[in-house]
N, C-alpha and C positions, 0 to 999 in steps of 0.2 A: 376525597381530595377536592379542595376548593376550586370550583369552576370546571371540573372534569367529570364527565359521566362514565358509565360503565364501558361504553364503546371506546372512549378515549383510552381507558386503562388497557383494554384488550389490544388496541392498536399499538400502544407503546410497548406492551409485552411482546407483541409480534415483532416489532422493530428490534428490540434487544435480543430476542431469540434468533432472529435472522443474522444479526451481527456476530453473535457468539457461534452460531452454527456454521457460518461461512469461515470464521477463524479456525474452527475445528477441522472443517473439510479441507482447507488449503494448507494448514500447517501441522495438524496433528492426526488427522483421520487416516484410515487405511489406504485411501487413494491419494493422499497428499503428495506422494512421490511422483505422481503423474501430472501434478499441477505445473503451470508455466513457471512459477516462482522457484519451485524446487529444482526443476530442470535447469534453470538459469544458475542456480547455486553450483551445479556440477560444472557449468562453464566458467564460473568464477574460480573454482578450484583449478581448472585447466589453465586459465589465464595466469594464475600465480605460478604454476609449474613452468609455463612457457617463459614467464619473466625471469625465473630462476636460471634459465639457460642463456639469458642474454647479458652481455657485459654492459651494453648501453641500454638504459631503461628509461630514456626520455619519452618514448611512446607510452609506456605504462603510466608515467606521471601525468601526461597529457590526458589520457583516458580518465584518470582519477580526478583531475581538475574539472573535466566535463561533468562527472558525477557530483562533485561538490557544488558546481554552479547550479545544476538542476535542483539540488536539495536546498540550496540557499534561496532560490526563487520561490519554491513552495513554502519555505518557512516564512519569508516576508509576505507572501500572499495570505498565509494563515493569520498573521497579525492584522492585515487589512480587513480580512473577513471578520475577525473578532471585533474590531472597531466598528465595522458596518453593522454587525448584529446588535451591539450595545447601543448604537445610535438610534435604533428603532424604539428603544425605551423612551426617548424624548418626545415621540409623537404617537404614543400609545392610543390616545383617545381618537385621533383622526384615523389611524390604521384600523382600529376595531370597528369604527363606523363604516369604513370603506369595505371591509370584508363582510360585514353584515348585509350590505347592499348587493353583493355579488350573488347571481342566481345559483351558483354551485358552491357557495360558501356556507359555513355553519356559524350561526351567531355565537359569540364568545364574550366573556367579560374581561375586565382589565387584568385581574389576577392571573387568569389562565393564559392570556396573551403574554404577559411578562414572564411567566414561568417557561413558556415555550421559547421565547427569545433567549432567555438565560441558558436553556438547554442547548440551543443552537450554538451559542457562544462557547459553551463547555466543550462541545464536539470540536469546534475549530481550535480551542485551546489545547485539547488532546493532540490534534494534528500538529500544532506548532511544536509541542514538546517532542513528538516523534521525529519531525523533520530536523529540529535543532540537534537532537541527540544523534541522528543519522549523520548530520554534517560533522559533528565532533568525531564520530567514528571514522568517517572518511578521512579526516585530518590524521587520525592515528594510522590509517592505512598508508598514507603518504610517508609517514615516518618509518613504517615497517618496510616499505619498498626500499627506502634508503638503507635500512638495516639488513637487507638481504646480502648474504656473502657473495664474493666474486664468483662468476660462473665457472671459471677454469681452475681455480685453486680454492678449495674450501673443504672443511670437514663434513663428511656425510651426515653425521648426527646433528651438527649445528644447522646444516642446510635443511634437513627434514623438520627441525624445530621451527626454523624461520618460515618455511613454507606453510606449516600448520598454523602458526600464529597469524600470518598474513591472510590465509584463506578464511579462518574463523572470524577474524575482524571484518573482512570484506562481506562475508555472509551476514553477520550481525548488522552491519550498516544497511545492507539491502533490505533486511527483514524490517527494520524500523522505518525505512523509507516507504516500503510497501504498506505498512500499517497506517502511516500518515495519509497516503493516498486513499486507502480504504475508508478512512474517516471522512475525507472529502466526498467520496461517492455516497456514503450513507448520510452525509449532511444534506445532499440533494433529496434523498428519500425523506428525511426528517422535515424538510420544508413543506412536504405535502400535508403535514399536520395542521398547518395554518389554514388550510382549506377544509379541514374536517377529518375525522378519524377514518372514514371510508377511503378518502383520497390518500391518507397517510399509509394505509395498508397496501393500496394499489401501487403507490410510488415505491414502497419498500420492496414489494414483490418484483417489480420491474427492475429495480437496481440490483437486487439479489440475482435474478436470472441473468442479467447482462454481465455481471461480474463473474458469475460461475461459468458462463459460456466462454468468457475470455480466458479463463484459467485452464479449461479442459477441452473446449471444442472450438476455439478460434483458429484463424489462419496461422497466427503466431505459434500456437500450441502444436498444430499439425506440421510445422516446419521440422520439429525434432523427430516426429514419427516418420516423416518422409525421408529424412536423412538417415535414420536408423535402418529403414527398409532398403535404401540404396546400398548401405554398407553391408547388410546381411546378404543382399543379392550378389554383390561383388565377391564377398568371401565364399559363398556357395559356388559361384562360377569358377573361382580360382581353384577350389578344392576338386571340382569335377574335372578340370583341365589337367590337374596333377595326377 
């Protein structure tokens, strides 16, 4: 590869493997059900069931509007990031000289720098498409909220179908939003490549560990374990009293 050494290729391979491995661990692996995202999917399903029992669903539409606004913010941020990344191509010579003078930087040539910048823009482009699609899916969720049958008078079969559609659409929207955020985090790791392949791998490992801990060992993840422990303790105490 023009402008890239063996160490660069190894660093990039480690970056790609980390992204794919994290995706597998959080969404497809044997422990994926214990991830924070999957546990929140169960709460999304519970939310839809609760909405089905309400005649007035203004609260549900307000919650959905909040999700839409957050997604729109990240989508617009992705476009800004793409523009900022591509603007670096206009000052390639100055930036290459600047990084060459840094004590912890690795000398690079124009072709390698431009390919790295384009790669960063591609990551932000991927994030934009994920956020844009998530926003569209949240729009569909609003329509499905409106399509939920009345709480007090409805056919059970139609109600079950409506709840299933709303739940799956909500989960799909959240999945794409999470993948967009994941691209943002790995974009931070990718920026370490501008300082050299060693820094690239260090940044990638740091981001991977931080994201993995947030999914499986963070305070937010322990909330559900603590709540389940309280429920089990209350159930056991009630059984012993009886």
